[in-house]
TIFI-300152 format. One record per residue (C-alpha): y, x, z. Coordinates in steps of 0.05 Angstrom, whole numbers, padded with zeros to 5 digits, always signed. Example, Ala and Ser with C-alpha at 12.3 -4.5 7.8 and 13.67 -1.06 7.14 Angstrom:
BEGIN
-00090+00246+00156;-00021+00273+00143;
//
This chain:
BEGIN
+00967+00652+00105;+00908+00686+00136;+00911+00683+00211;+00960+00657+00262;+00977+00709+00313;+01042+00684+00345;+01071+00617+00362;+01122+00628+00308;+01066+00635+00257;+01037+00570+00283;+01104+00534+00273;+01110+00562+00202;+01039+00539+00186;+01055+00469+00210;+01118+00467+00168;+01079+00490+00107;+01027+00437+00121;+01080+00383+00121;+01106+00409+00054;+01037+00408+00024;+01022+00338+00050;+01083+00313+00012;+01055+00342-00052;+00981+00321-00050;+00947+00254-00041;+00877+00225-00044;+00876+00231-00119;+00890+00306-00119;+00828+00343-00144;+00794+00388-00093;+00801+00446-00142;+00877+00440-00144;+00910+00501-00113;+00951+00457-00066;+00889+00420-00042;+00855+00487-00029;+00916+00512+00009;+00918+00447+00049;+00848+00459+00072;+00861+00532+00089;+00926+00518+00127;+00893+00460+00164;+00835+00505+00185;+00882+00559+00209;+00922+00510+00251;+00859+00480+00279;+00832+00548+00299;+00898+00566+00334;+00899+00500+00371;+00827+00507+00393;+00842+00576+00420;+00909+00564+00454;+00910+00489+00467;+00838+00466+00475;+00824+00394+00491;+00766+00384+00538;+00720+00325+00545;+00751+00264+00578;+00727+00247+00648;+00674+00194+00656;+00723+00148+00691;+00772+00155+00632;+00716+00137+00583;+00693+00077+00624;+00765+00051+00628;+00772+00062+00553;+00708+00024+00539;+00730-00032+00586;+00795-00037+00546;+00760-00035+00479;+00709-00088+00499;+00762-00129+00537;+00720-00125+00601;+00746-00138+00671;+00714-00102+00730;+00674-00164+00747;+00647-00169+00676;+00630-00095+00675;+00593-00104+00741;+00550-00159+00710;+00536-00116+00649;+00516-00057+00692;+00478-00099+00743;+00521-00080+00802;+00578-00109+00843;+00652-00112+00827;+00668-00073+00891;+00619-00019+00870;+00654-00014+00802;+00720-00005+00839;+00690+00050+00881;+00663+00085+00818;+00730+00080+00783;+00769+00105+00843;+00722+00164+00853;+00701+00140+00922;+00628+00135+00902;+00582+00175+00856;+00551+00138+00798;+00477+00125+00808;+00423+00144+00758;+00411+00071+00740;+00485+00058+00728;+00489+00122+00687;+00432+00097+00643;+00467+00030+00636;+00532+00064+00617;+00495+00102+00562;+00458+00041+00536;+00508-00014+00544;+00575+00021+00535;+00549+00076+00489;+00579+00132+00531;+00555+00201+00510;+00507+00234+00559;+00548+00298+00560;+00606+00259+00589;+00562+00223+00640;+00531+00288+00663;+00594+00330+00669;
//
């Protein structure tokens, strides 16, 4: 396989990938022809998906909610962490209020949210 041009090629590549995955494992040497083909087919599929089905950055609200879930934080606890009020957190999460620079800094420092997501 060289390049996926049609959706049918994409489906064929995915089927071939499944076949290869059944034949190789973590112990397969990188120089093995199937391991090489696995890498090539994976790259071809990835390139097709990036072109025709790109996944953008998540919204800041989605990331905040994800971090709240991961850290098991309630709005009130997040408010304390970010040095703001619970009602202000609700306004941020509902989109009724823009996030301030100080809160943006706190999100970056305390929740480890990427600056690119904060600034989008």
